Steps between C-alpha positions, in 0.01 A plus 500: 500500500599849389614528140837651582614222733748253347576168660842342479476120511870422436548398864209254478641355179834448668333341802300265278818401309672421834198307628497296176870426535462391862200285429719288272760438769450174683796485737714781627847392626562567869797723419261730312253506790765534773715771349808624677306813593210302645731273700720777640197715588301221672752254640834479683667397176636677187368261242300180439808276502598620849146453622477141367848406614424619852191274518685209343315504170731417209264357236138486395479166678617660823235771468228243438618278785521767775197497728264798517576536871877495446504765225239711682718499813801612290292772329367633830854519643663652196245711312216750544250224428305259719516207254656380175160538332473866607847566367419327171165677464664841560776434244241386242295813557807723465609312186167549326473861618839570342416307184176692457683824543347623824 
């Protein structure tokens, strides 16, 4: 490497700090994954409450009890996604991308 080249690693240090912070997180609440921006951009709804109310989910128990086929059908009809899993995976990827500062 030429002697007059200086490397700035501050961005890498920030990234490492963010990765360390995220690695300590075990569960991310749905409202942090499905932000108002994510929901309004990718669904026919303005926020997560509207989305869940429209598919008759009012509690964690309701979410756990709904069949994959039923929620997938709702997602296909009301979002840009082809399944609940695709919607969830996309929101998780966006969440971590934002948290890492990309």
